[in-house]
MIDOSE-1310 file (N, C-alpha, C; in nm, 2 decimals, decimal comma, always signed):
residues 281
mmse	+1,55/-2,51/+1,29/+1,65/-2,43/+1,30/+1,69/-2,33/+1,19; +1,76/-2,23/+1,19/+1,82/-2,17/+1,07/+1,94/-2,13/+1,11; +2,08/-2,12/+1,03/+2,20/-2,11/+1,03/+2,23/-1,96/+0,94; +2,30/-1,88/+0,97/+2,37/-1,77/+0,89/+2,51/-1,81/+0,86
ralr	+2,55/-1,80/+0,72/+2,69/-1,79/+0,68/+2,72/-1,71/+0,58; +2,83/-1,65/+0,61/+2,92/-1,55/+0,56/+3,00/-1,62/+0,46; +2,99/-1,61/+0,33/+3,07/-1,65/+0,22/+3,10/-1,57/+0,11; +3,20/-1,64/+0,06/+3,27/-1,56/-0,05/+3,27/-1,64/-0,19
fgra	+3,18/-1,59/-0,27/+3,13/-1,68/-0,38/+3,20/-1,56/-0,54; +3,12/-1,66/-0,66/+3,11/-1,57/-0,76/+3,22/-1,61/-0,88; +3,19/-1,59/-0,99/+3,27/-1,64/-1,09/+3,43/-1,60/-1,09; +3,44/-1,49/-1,00/+3,61/-1,43/-0,96/+3,62/-1,46/-0,79
qhlv	+3,53/-1,54/-0,75/+3,53/-1,54/-0,58/+3,56/-1,39/-0,51; +3,49/-1,31/-0,60/+3,48/-1,14/-0,54/+3,38/-1,13/-0,46; +3,25/-1,17/-0,44/+3,14/-1,15/-0,38/+3,12/-1,19/-0,25; +3,06/-1,10/-0,17/+3,06/-1,13/-0,05/+2,92/-1,13/-0,01
gvag	+2,84/-1,21/+0,09/+2,74/-1,22/+0,11/+2,70/-1,30/+0,25; +2,60/-1,32/+0,30/+2,55/-1,35/+0,41/+2,43/-1,46/+0,39; +2,41/-1,57/+0,39/+2,31/-1,65/+0,35/+2,25/-1,69/+0,44; +2,11/-1,70/+0,48/+2,03/-1,74/+0,57/+1,96/-1,87/+0,51
lpsa	+2,01/-1,99/+0,59/+1,95/-2,12/+0,55/+1,88/-2,21/+0,65; +1,76/-2,23/+0,63/+1,65/-2,31/+0,75/+1,70/-2,43/+0,71; +1,69/-2,54/+0,78/+1,73/-2,66/+0,80/+1,61/-2,75/+0,74; +1,50/-2,68/+0,75/+1,40/-2,77/+0,73/+1,34/-2,77/+0,58
trgt	+1,37/-2,67/+0,52/+1,33/-2,67/+0,38/+1,43/-2,70/+0,26; +1,39/-2,75/+0,13/+1,48/-2,78/+0,03/+1,42/-2,76/-0,08; +1,46/-2,67/-0,17/+1,40/-2,61/-0,32/+1,31/-2,53/-0,30; +1,28/-2,47/-0,20/+1,18/-2,36/-0,17/+1,23/-2,25/-0,26
vgvi	+1,14/-2,16/-0,30/+1,23/-2,04/-0,35/+1,30/-1,95/-0,24; +1,39/-1,92/-0,35/+1,54/-1,82/-0,26/+1,48/-1,67/-0,28; +1,55/-1,62/-0,17/+1,50/-1,44/-0,20/+1,64/-1,39/-0,19; +1,67/-1,30/-0,27/+1,81/-1,22/-0,27/+1,77/-1,10/-0,27
vlna	+1,84/-1,04/-0,16/+1,81/-0,89/-0,15/+1,94/-0,80/-0,19; +1,90/-0,70/-0,29/+2,02/-0,65/-0,31/+2,07/-0,52/-0,29; +2,19/-0,46/-0,28/+2,23/-0,34/-0,21/+2,13/-0,23/-0,23; +2,10/-0,14/-0,13/+2,01/-0,03/-0,15/+2,14/+0,09/-0,19
glih	+2,15/+0,09/-0,33/+2,24/+0,22/-0,37/+2,38/+0,17/-0,32; +2,41/+0,29/-0,26/+2,58/+0,26/-0,23/+2,58/+0,17/-0,05; +2,48/+0,14/-0,03/+2,47/+0,10/+0,14/+2,51/-0,04/+0,13; +2,60/-0,08/+0,25/+2,63/-0,22/+0,26/+2,53/-0,32/+0,27
rigp	+2,57/-0,45/+0,27/+2,44/-0,53/+0,23/+2,36/-0,56/+0,34; +2,41/-0,48/+0,46/+2,29/-0,49/+0,61/+2,16/-0,38/+0,54; +2,19/-0,32/+0,48/+2,04/-0,19/+0,44/+2,03/-0,11/+0,54; +1,99/-0,01/+0,50/+1,99/+0,09/+0,57/+1,91/+0,11/+0,75
frlh	+1,98/+0,12/+0,81/+1,93/+0,11/+0,96/+1,92/-0,07/+0,97; +1,99/-0,15/+0,93/+1,96/-0,26/+0,94/+1,86/-0,37/+0,86; +1,78/-0,26/+0,78/+1,67/-0,33/+0,71/+1,69/-0,49/+0,66; +1,81/-0,50/+0,58/+1,83/-0,64/+0,50/+1,84/-0,72/+0,62
velt	+1,92/-0,70/+0,69/+1,94/-0,78/+0,83/+1,77/-0,86/+0,87; +1,74/-0,76/+0,93/+1,58/-0,78/+0,97/+1,49/-0,86/+0,89; +1,48/-0,81/+0,75/+1,40/-0,87/+0,67/+1,44/-1,02/+0,63; +1,56/-1,03/+0,58/+1,60/-1,16/+0,55/+1,57/-1,29/+0,70
rrln	+1,60/-1,20/+0,79/+1,56/-1,32/+0,93/+1,42/-1,35/+0,96; +1,35/-1,25/+0,93/+1,21/-1,27/+0,92/+1,16/-1,38/+0,82; +1,20/-1,33/+0,73/+1,17/-1,45/+0,62/+1,24/-1,60/+0,63; +1,37/-1,60/+0,70/+1,41/-1,72/+0,73/+1,31/-1,80/+0,86
ahgy	+1,27/-1,71/+0,92/+1,19/-1,78/+1,04/+1,01/-1,83/+0,96; +1,01/-1,78/+0,83/+0,90/-1,87/+0,76/+0,96/-1,97/+0,70; +1,07/-1,99/+0,69/+1,13/-2,09/+0,60/+1,22/-2,08/+0,48; +1,22/-1,95/+0,42/+1,27/-1,90/+0,28/+1,42/-1,89/+0,34
ptlr	+1,47/-1,97/+0,25/+1,63/-1,95/+0,20/+1,69/-1,81/+0,16; +1,78/-1,74/+0,25/+1,79/-1,58/+0,19/+1,96/-1,59/+0,15; +1,96/-1,46/+0,06/+2,10/-1,38/+0,06/+2,11/-1,28/+0,04; +2,15/-1,17/+0,14/+2,19/-1,06/+0,10/+2,33/-1,04/+0,09
ldls	+2,35/-0,99/-0,04/+2,52/-0,97/-0,06/+2,53/-0,82/-0,12; +2,69/-0,79/-0,12/+2,73/-0,68/-0,16/+2,76/-0,72/-0,29; +2,72/-0,64/-0,42/+2,73/-0,64/-0,55/+2,88/-0,61/-0,59; +2,90/-0,64/-0,70/+3,06/-0,58/-0,73/+3,11/-0,47/-0,70
tlgd	+3,18/-0,43/-0,65/+3,26/-0,32/-0,61/+3,21/-0,23/-0,50; +3,08/-0,30/-0,41/+3,00/-0,24/-0,32/+3,06/-0,31/-0,19; +3,01/-0,24/-0,06/+3,05/-0,30/+0,06/+3,18/-0,41/+0,06; +3,20/-0,51/+0,09/+3,29/-0,62/+0,09/+3,32/-0,67/-0,03
sgas	+3,25/-0,66/-0,13/+3,27/-0,73/-0,26/+3,38/-0,63/-0,35; +3,46/-0,71/-0,41/+3,56/-0,67/-0,53/+3,50/-0,64/-0,61; +3,61/-0,63/-0,74/+3,59/-0,64/-0,90/+3,60/-0,78/-0,94; +3,52/-0,82/-1,06/+3,57/-0,93/-1,10/+3,63/-0,87/-1,22
adag	+3,69/-0,97/-1,33/+3,78/-0,93/-1,44/+3,69/-0,90/-1,54; +3,57/-0,91/-1,54/+3,49/-0,90/-1,65/+3,48/-0,74/-1,70; +3,48/-0,71/-1,83/+3,49/-0,60/-1,90/+3,36/-0,53/-1,92; +3,23/-0,57/-1,89/+3,13/-0,55/-1,94/+3,07/-0,43/-1,87
sreq	+2,97/-0,39/-1,91/+2,89/-0,27/-1,87/+2,83/-0,28/-1,70; +2,77/-0,19/-1,66/+2,76/-0,20/-1,50/+2,63/-0,27/-1,49; +2,54/-0,29/-1,58/+2,41/-0,37/-1,61/+2,47/-0,51/-1,63; +2,55/-0,53/-1,72/+2,63/-0,68/-1,74/+2,67/-0,73/-1,60
qvra	+2,73/-0,66/-1,53/+2,82/-0,69/-1,40/+2,67/-0,73/-1,31; +2,55/-0,66/-1,30/+2,44/-0,67/-1,20/+2,44/-0,78/-1,23; +2,38/-0,83/-1,37/+2,31/-0,96/-1,42/+2,39/-1,09/-1,39; +2,54/-1,07/-1,41/+2,64/-1,17/-1,37/+2,63/-1,20/-1,23
dvad	+2,60/-1,08/-1,10/+2,63/-1,08/-1,00/+2,50/-1,16/-0,93; +2,39/-1,12/-1,01/+2,28/-1,19/-0,97/+2,27/-1,36/-0,98; +2,33/-1,39/-1,11/+2,33/-1,49/-1,16/+2,39/-1,59/-1,07; +2,53/-1,55/-1,02/+2,63/-1,60/-0,94/+2,54/-1,64/-0,78
amal	+2,48/-1,52/-0,77/+2,34/-1,57/-0,61/+2,28/-1,66/-0,62; +2,23/-1,67/-0,72/+2,14/-1,76/-0,76/+2,20/-1,90/-0,76; +2,33/-1,91/-0,84/+2,40/-2,06/-0,82/+2,44/-2,08/-0,68; +2,46/-1,96/-0,61/+2,50/-2,00/-0,46/+2,40/-2,07/-0,37
lrhe	+2,28/-1,97/-0,41/+2,17/-2,06/-0,32/+2,11/-2,19/-0,40; +2,12/-2,20/-0,50/+2,07/-2,33/-0,55/+2,15/-2,46/-0,52; +2,30/-2,42/-0,47/+2,38/-2,51/-0,41/+2,35/-2,51/-0,28; +2,36/-2,42/-0,19/+2,34/-2,42/-0,03/+2,19/-2,52/-0,01
agcg	+2,12/-2,46/-0,08/+1,95/-2,47/-0,02/+1,87/-2,53/-0,11; +1,92/-2,59/-0,24/+1,85/-2,66/-0,36/+1,75/-2,56/-0,43; +1,73/-2,42/-0,40/+1,65/-2,34/-0,46/+1,67/-2,35/-0,64; +1,50/-2,36/-0,70/+1,53/-2,36/-0,86/+1,50/-2,20/-0,89
rfvl	+1,39/-2,16/-0,79/+1,34/-2,02/-0,82/+1,39/-1,93/-0,76; +1,38/-1,80/-0,80/+1,42/-1,68/-0,69/+1,34/-1,55/-0,69; +1,34/-1,51/-0,62/+1,25/-1,38/-0,59/+1,36/-1,27/-0,52; +1,40/-1,14/-0,62/+1,45/-1,04/-0,58/+1,39/-0,95/-0,51
vglc	+1,45/-0,87/-0,42/+1,42/-0,75/-0,34/+1,53/-0,67/-0,32; +1,47/-0,56/-0,37/+1,56/-0,42/-0,38/+1,51/-0,29/-0,36; +1,55/-0,17/-0,29/+1,49/-0,05/-0,24/+1,58/+0,00/-0,33; +1,51/+0,11/-0,38/+1,55/+0,25/-0,45/+1,64/+0,15/-0,58
rgaq	+1,80/+0,21/-0,56/+1,86/+0,17/-0,68/+1,87/+0,02/-0,64; +1,83/-0,04/-0,56/+1,80/-0,18/-0,56/+1,72/-0,24/-0,62; +1,61/-0,18/-0,65/+1,48/-0,20/-0,72/+1,53/-0,19/-0,87; +1,60/-0,10/-0,90/+1,63/-0,09/-1,04/+1,71/-0,20/-1,08
nahi	+1,82/-0,25/-0,98/+1,88/-0,35/-1,05/+1,83/-0,50/-1,03; +1,73/-0,51/-0,98/+1,65/-0,62/-0,94/+1,57/-0,59/-1,08; +1,51/-0,49/-1,12/+1,44/-0,51/-1,27/+1,55/-0,53/-1,40; +1,63/-0,48/-1,38/+1,78/-0,50/-1,48/+1,81/-0,67/-1,50
aact	+1,80/-0,71/-1,36/+1,84/-0,89/-1,35/+1,71/-0,97/-1,42; +1,57/-0,92/-1,36/+1,50/-0,98/-1,38/+1,46/-1,00/-1,54; +1,49/-0,89/-1,61/+1,47/-0,86/-1,76/+1,52/-0,99/-1,84; +1,64/-1,07/-1,77/+1,69/-1,12/-1,88/+1,73/-1,27/-1,79
epgi	+1,73/-1,28/-1,69/+1,78/-1,40/-1,59/+1,70/-1,50/-1,56; +1,73/-1,61/-1,65/+1,65/-1,72/-1,63/+1,64/-1,80/-1,45; +1,53/-1,81/-1,42/+1,52/-1,88/-1,27/+1,47/-1,76/-1,16; +1,48/-1,64/-1,22/+1,41/-1,56/-1,16/+1,26/-1,58/-1,17
agav	+1,17/-1,58/-1,06/+1,05/-1,59/-1,05/+0,94/-1,44/-1,01; +1,02/-1,36/-0,95/+0,93/-1,24/-0,92/+1,02/-1,14/-0,85; +0,99/-1,06/-0,80/+1,06/-0,93/-0,75/+0,97/-0,83/-0,64; +1,04/-0,78/-0,57/+0,96/-0,70/-0,48/+1,02/-0,59/-0,51
fldg	+0,98/-0,46/-0,55/+1,04/-0,35/-0,56/+0,99/-0,23/-0,47; +1,07/-0,19/-0,41/+1,07/-0,11/-0,27/+1,10/+0,00/-0,36; +1,03/+0,14/-0,37/+1,01/+0,24/-0,44/+1,11/+0,20/-0,59; +1,05/+0,12/-0,64/+1,09/+0,10/-0,78/+1,06/+0,26/-0,88
yiyr	+1,10/+0,18/-1,02/+1,06/+0,28/-1,12/+0,90/+0,32/-1,12; +0,90/+0,47/-1,12/+0,77/+0,53/-1,15/+0,79/+0,67/-1,18; +0,72/+0,70/-1,28/+0,71/+0,84/-1,34/+0,61/+0,95/-1,28; +0,64/+1,04/-1,30/+0,51/+1,14/-1,31/+0,43/+1,14/-1,42
tagf	+0,30/+1,16/-1,36/+0,19/+1,17/-1,49/+0,12/+1,28/-1,48; +0,00/+1,30/-1,55/-0,08/+1,42/-1,54/-0,16/+1,40/-1,42; -0,19/+1,32/-1,37/-0,29/+1,28/-1,22/-0,19/+1,30/-1,13; -0,06/+1,25/-1,14/+0,01/+1,28/-1,03/+0,05/+1,47/-1,00
rlrh	+0,09/+1,53/-1,13/+0,07/+1,69/-1,12/-0,05/+1,75/-1,05; -0,18/+1,71/-1,09/-0,28/+1,75/-1,03/-0,33/+1,75/-0,92; -0,25/+1,62/-0,90/-0,29/+1,56/-0,71/-0,19/+1,68/-0,64; -0,09/+1,71/-0,68/+0,04/+1,74/-0,59/+0,01/+1,90/-0,64
ylpr	-0,02/+1,99/-0,73/+0,00/+2,11/-0,73/-0,17/+2,17/-0,70; -0,28/+2,10/-0,73/-0,37/+2,18/-0,72/-0,40/+2,21/-0,56; -0,38/+2,14/-0,48/-0,38/+2,16/-0,33/-0,32/+2,29/-0,29; -0,16/+2,28/-0,33/-0,09/+2,40/-0,32/-0,10/+2,52/-0,38
llsp	-0,19/+2,55/-0,51/-0,25/+2,67/-0,57/-0,35/+2,74/-0,47; -0,40/+2,63/-0,38/-0,56/+2,69/-0,33/-0,50/+2,74/-0,15; -0,35/+2,71/-0,15/-0,31/+2,74/+0,00/-0,24/+2,84/-0,01; -0,27/+2,98/+0,04/-0,16/+3,11/+0,09/-0,03/+3,07/+0,16
arwr	-0,04/+2,98/+0,23/+0,08/+2,93/+0,30/+0,20/+2,87/+0,22; +0,13/+2,78/+0,11/+0,22/+2,72/+0,01/+0,26/+2,83/-0,07; +0,18/+2,94/-0,13/+0,27/+3,07/-0,20/+0,35/+3,12/-0,16; +0,31/+3,14/+0,01/+0,43/+3,21/+0,06/+0,56/+3,15/+0,07
gfla	+0,55/+3,03/+0,09/+0,69/+2,93/+0,08/+0,71/+2,91/-0,04; +0,67/+2,92/-0,18/+0,70/+2,92/-0,29/+0,80/+3,04/-0,34; +0,73/+3,17/-0,26/+0,78/+3,27/-0,32/+0,95/+3,30/-0,23; +0,94/+3,24/-0,11/+1,04/+3,23/-0,01/+1,15/+3,16/-0,09
rklr	+1,11/+3,04/-0,13/+1,21/+2,95/-0,20/+1,27/+3,00/-0,35; +1,20/+3,07/-0,41/+1,24/+3,14/-0,52/+1,33/+3,26/-0,52; +1,33/+3,34/-0,37/+1,40/+3,44/-0,33/+1,51/+3,38/-0,30; +1,53/+3,27/-0,21/+1,67/+3,20/-0,19/+1,75/+3,14/-0,30
qaie	+1,67/+3,07/-0,41/+1,73/+3,06/-0,52/+1,78/+3,20/-0,63; +1,73/+3,28/-0,58/+1,80/+3,39/-0,65/+1,94/+3,43/-0,62; +1,96/+3,43/-0,45/+2,08/+3,47/-0,40/+2,18/+3,36/-0,36; +2,14/+3,24/-0,37/+2,23/+3,12/-0,33/+2,24/+3,00/-0,44
peev	+2,35/+2,96/-0,47/+2,34/+2,82/-0,57/+2,21/+2,72/-0,58; +2,22/+2,69/-0,66/+2,11/+2,58/-0,66/+2,19/+2,42/-0,62; +2,08/+2,37/-0,56/+2,17/+2,24/-0,53/+2,19/+2,13/-0,63; +2,28/+2,04/-0,60/+2,30/+1,92/-0,75/+2,21/+1,81/-0,68
sfgs	+2,17/+1,75/-0,77/+2,08/+1,63/-0,75/+2,17/+1,53/-0,81; +2,15/+1,42/-0,71/+2,22/+1,28/-0,72/+2,17/+1,18/-0,77; +2,01/+1,22/-0,79/+1,92/+1,11/-0,84/+2,01/+1,04/-0,97; +1,95/+0,89/-0,95/+2,00/+0,83/-1,09/+1,88/+0,83/-1,20
dypp	+1,96/+0,87/-1,29/+1,86/+0,90/-1,42/+1,76/+0,75/-1,46; +1,65/+0,75/-1,51/+1,55/+0,67/-1,55/+1,57/+0,62/-1,68; +1,53/+0,51/-1,71/+1,53/+0,50/-1,88/+1,37/+0,53/-1,91; +1,34/+0,51/-2,01/+1,23/+0,61/-2,08/+1,14/+0,51/-2,04
reqv	+1,04/+0,59/-2,00/+0,90/+0,48/-1,95/+0,83/+0,42/-2,07; +0,85/+0,42/-2,16/+0,80/+0,32/-2,26/+0,89/+0,20/-2,26; +1,01/+0,21/-2,22/+1,08/+0,12/-2,23/+1,07/+0,00/-2,10; +1,05/+0,09/-2,01/+1,04/+0,01/-1,87/+0,89/-0,05/-1,88
rgel	+0,80/+0,01/-1,92/+0,67/-0,05/-1,94/+0,68/-0,18/-2,05; +0,73/-0,16/-2,17/+0,78/-0,29/-2,24/+0,83/-0,42/-2,19; +0,94/-0,39/-2,09/+1,00/-0,47/-2,03/+0,95/-0,55/-1,92; +0,85/-0,46/-1,85/+0,77/-0,51/-1,75/+0,67/-0,61/-1,81
aaml	+0,60/-0,55/-1,94/+0,48/-0,66/-1,98/+0,53/-0,80/-2,05; +0,70/-0,78/-2,09/+0,75/-0,89/-2,14/+0,78/-1,00/-2,02; +0,84/-0,92/-1,92/+0,85/-1,01/-1,79/+0,73/-1,11/-1,76; +0,63/-1,01/-1,73/+0,50/-1,09/-1,71/+0,43/-1,19/-1,79
argl	+0,45/-1,17/-1,92/+0,40/-1,24/-2,01/+0,51/-1,43/-2,01; +0,62/-1,39/-1,93/+0,73/-1,51/-1,92/+0,68/-1,54/-1,77; +0,59/-1,50/-1,74/+0,52/-1,54/-1,60/+0,57/-1,52/-1,44; +0,65/-1,43/-1,46/+0,71/-1,35/-1,34/+0,58/-1,27/-1,27
rfyf	+0,59/-1,26/-1,12/+0,52/-1,20/-1,06/+0,58/-1,08/-0,99; +0,53/-0,96/-0,94/+0,60/-0,83/-0,90/+0,48/-0,80/-0,80; +0,56/-0,74/-0,71/+0,50/-0,67/-0,59/+0,58/-0,49/-0,57; +0,50/-0,44/-0,60/+0,56/-0,27/-0,64/+0,48/-0,23/-0,51
lysg	+0,60/-0,18/-0,40/+0,57/-0,11/-0,28/+0,64/+0,01/-0,24; +0,54/+0,11/-0,23/+0,59/+0,25/-0,25/+0,58/+0,32/-0,12; +0,67/+0,40/-0,07/+0,67/+0,46/+0,08/+0,60/+0,59/+0,06; +0,60/+0,67/+0,16/+0,53/+0,76/+0,16/+0,65/+0,89/+0,16
gide	+0,76/+0,87/+0,16/+0,90/+0,90/+0,17/+0,90/+0,97/+0,00; +0,85/+0,93/-0,10/+0,90/+0,97/-0,24/+0,74/+1,03/-0,28; +0,70/+1,13/-0,20/+0,56/+1,20/-0,21/+0,59/+1,27/-0,33; +0,72/+1,32/-0,35/+0,76/+1,41/-0,45/+0,77/+1,34/-0,63
qfnh	+0,77/+1,20/-0,58/+0,74/+1,14/-0,72/+0,62/+1,05/-0,75; +0,57/+1,01/-0,61/+0,47/+0,92/-0,64/+0,33/+0,96/-0,53; +0,21/+0,96/-0,57/+0,13/+1,03/-0,45/+0,02/+0,96/-0,46; -0,03/+0,86/-0,53/-0,14/+0,77/-0,51/-0,12/+0,67/-0,58
prqf	-0,21/+0,52/-0,53/-0,17/+0,39/-0,60/-0,23/+0,42/-0,76; -0,32/+0,48/-0,80/-0,36/+0,48/-0,95/-0,25/+0,53/-1,03; -0,16/+0,62/-0,97/-0,04/+0,64/-1,06/+0,01/+0,56/-1,14; +0,02/+0,47/-1,07/+0,08/+0,31/-1,14/+0,02/+0,29/-1,28
recy	-0,12/+0,29/-1,26/-0,20/+0,28/-1,41/-0,20/+0,36/-1,47; -0,17/+0,49/-1,46/-0,13/+0,60/-1,53/-0,02/+0,64/-1,59; +0,07/+0,54/-1,50/+0,23/+0,54/-1,56/+0,23/+0,44/-1,67; +0,18/+0,32/-1,65/+0,22/+0,19/-1,72/+0,10/+0,14/-1,79
grsv	-0,01/+0,19/-1,78/-0,13/+0,12/-1,85/-0,20/+0,00/-1,80; -0,34/-0,01/-1,82/-0,40/-0,09/-1,77/-0,37/-0,23/-1,75; -0,29/-0,26/-1,89/-0,22/-0,40/-1,89/-0,12/-0,45/-1,79; -0,07/-0,35/-1,78/+0,03/-0,40/-1,67/-0,02/-0,39/-1,52
afhp	-0,11/-0,26/-1,51/-0,14/-0,24/-1,37/-0,26/-0,34/-1,33; -0,32/-0,40/-1,39/-0,43/-0,49/-1,35/-0,42/-0,60/-1,42; -0,28/-0,67/-1,45/-0,22/-0,81/-1,47/-0,27/-0,84/-1,32; -0,30/-1,00/-1,33/-0,32/-1,06/-1,21/-0,16/-1,10/-1,16
svrv	-0,05/-1,09/-1,18/+0,05/-1,10/-1,14/+0,09/-1,00/-1,08; +0,06/-0,86/-1,08/+0,08/-0,76/-1,04/+0,02/-0,68/-0,92; +0,09/-0,69/-0,79/+0,05/-0,61/-0,71/+0,08/-0,47/-0,66; +0,03/-0,35/-0,62/+0,08/-0,21/-0,59/+0,01/-0,17/-0,47
dlle	+0,10/-0,13/-0,38/+0,04/-0,06/-0,24/+0,15/+0,03/-0,23; +0,08/+0,14/-0,16/+0,17/+0,29/-0,12/+0,12/+0,28/+0,04; +0,23/+0,29/+0,11/+0,24/+0,29/+0,27/+0,28/+0,41/+0,32; +0,17/+0,50/+0,31/+0,16/+0,65/+0,29/+0,21/+0,65/+0,49
gtdh	+0,26/+0,76/+0,50/+0,30/+0,80/+0,64/+0,46/+0,75/+0,67; +0,52/+0,67/+0,57/+0,65/+0,61/+0,61/+0,74/+0,67/+0,52; +0,87/+0,65/+0,56/+1,00/+0,74/+0,53/+1,06/+0,64/+0,39; +1,16/+0,67/+0,32/+1,20/+0,60/+0,22/+1,29/+0,46/+0,28
tysl	+1,34/+0,48/+0,38/+1,42/+0,40/+0,45/+1,35/+0,32/+0,56; +1,28/+0,37/+0,59/+1,16/+0,27/+0,71/+1,25/+0,29/+0,83; +1,27/+0,42/+0,85/+1,37/+0,43/+0,99/+1,29/+0,38/+1,14; +1,15/+0,40/+1,10/+1,07/+0,39/+1,19/+1,02/+0,23/+1,23
lcdr	+1,07/+0,16/+1,34/+1,04/+0,04/+1,36/+0,90/+0,00/+1,32; +0,76/+0,10/+1,34/+0,63/+0,05/+1,32/+0,61/+0,06/+1,17; +0,69/+0,14/+1,13/+0,69/+0,13/+0,96/+0,76/+0,04/+0,90; +0,83/-0,02/+0,95/+0,91/-0,13/+0,89/+0,83/-0,25/+0,88
qrmf	+0,78/-0,27/+1,01/+0,70/-0,36/+1,08/+0,57/-0,40/+0,96; +0,53/-0,27/+0,92/+0,44/-0,26/+0,83/+0,48/-0,31/+0,72; +0,60/-0,29/+0,66/+0,66/-0,31/+0,50/+0,68/-0,47/+0,54; +0,74/-0,52/+0,65/+0,78/-0,68/+0,66/+0,65/-0,72/+0,64
dhie	+0,53/-0,70/+0,69/+0,42/-0,74/+0,69/+0,33/-0,79/+0,54; +0,37/-0,70/+0,47/+0,35/-0,67/+0,34/+0,41/-0,77/+0,26; +0,53/-0,78/+0,30/+0,65/-0,84/+0,19/+0,62/-0,98/+0,23; +0,60/-1,08/+0,36/+0,58/-1,17/+0,40/+0,44/-1,24/+0,35
gwll	+0,34/-1,15/+0,34/+0,18/-1,19/+0,30/+0,20/-1,19/+0,15; +0,28/-1,17/+0,07/+0,28/-1,16/-0,06/+0,33/-1,29/-0,08; +0,49/-1,29/-0,02/+0,56/-1,42/-0,07/+0,50/-1,54/-0,02; +0,41/-1,54/+0,05/+0,35/-1,67/+0,13/+0,24/-1,69/+0,05
ehfp	+0,16/-1,61/-0,03/+0,05/-1,61/-0,09/+0,09/-1,68/-0,22; +0,20/-1,63/-0,31/+0,25/-1,65/-0,44/+0,35/-1,77/-0,42; +0,44/-1,79/-0,33/+0,55/-1,87/-0,34/+0,55/-1,94/-0,19; +0,48/-2,01/-0,18/+0,48/-2,09/-0,03/+0,58/-2,18/-0,01
vsta	+0,62/-2,20/+0,11/+0,72/-2,24/+0,19/+0,72/-2,38/+0,13; +0,79/-2,49/+0,07/+0,76/-2,63/+0,09/+0,90/-2,67/+0,17; +0,84/-2,77/+0,28/+0,92/-2,84/+0,38/+0,96/-2,97/+0,33; +1,11/-3,00/+0,36/+1,17/-3,09/+0,35/+1,14/-3,19/+0,49
paae	+1,21/-3,32/+0,46/+1,21/-3,41/+0,58/+1,34/-3,36/+0,65; +1,30/-3,35/+0,79/+1,43/-3,30/+0,87/+1,56/-3,35/+0,86; +1,56/-3,51/+0,81/+1,68/-3,57/+0,82/+1,77/-3,54/+0,71; +1,70/-3,50/+0,62/+1,79/-3,45/+0,50/+1,89/-3,35/+0,52
palq	+2,00/-3,41/+0,49/+2,14/-3,34/+0,52/+2,20/-3,22/+0,42; +2,22/-3,13/+0,50/+2,24/-3,00/+0,43/+2,37/-3,03/+0,31; +2,39/-2,94/+0,22/+2,50/-2,94/+0,10/+2,63/-2,86/+0,19; +2,73/-2,90/+0,16/+2,84/-2,83/+0,18/+2,88/-2,75/+0,09
a	+2,94/-2,66/+0,12/+2,99/-2,54/+0,07/+3,11/-2,58/-0,02
């Protein structure tokens, strides 16, 4: 059996989340799903709800939460930076699952900005054993540009489209980009290497919806080097044909299957005796 509980928790009782607690597992790795940008904890098109319930069915305790000032969560009294708040929120989330489900290790899951926040927390927070980065940090490389631009240079239709866009830009205001700024690539590469040296496991899963940023699995090696890309604790997949938020049911099923398979391989579920009572909040 599995129960879901809406909980208020955190150092200032300011965080809100929904915990999925399978009754027959104790001490299994807990899975914490972070907000995708400014979206409420249910995720785009209820993505996080469906994912956590599927993982609950396999026996994983889960928590989908709203970070400070997002969704139903308020602000704490802390005066730290946003990165410090993310780390503190994740520490609070781990403490909750540790109390409710006996979890000693945790895997973070994040899409887009959620992947960036998972990276931030994993850099420093003890207890984090791994992370699933959905469209996480990736940088354009020389190989990306060659694969991206060469087919366009050889296509008359692409040239006509290019000239039409340039004409529109000459007579219309440029669009404003609201994308988040990435830290320097060397910083991210060094942080990944340090986390791998600590024993963390990572799954980088990229969608076809970011083909303007990532267009081939080998771009990961081009970006971070062989020592990170070929590390035995790193897996990288590109789900071609999917959009960024996995709005199609068939696409999200593919993504769920990949995440479940990775978790079951690297963090298998441990089953406790059914008679063991659950902890009370």
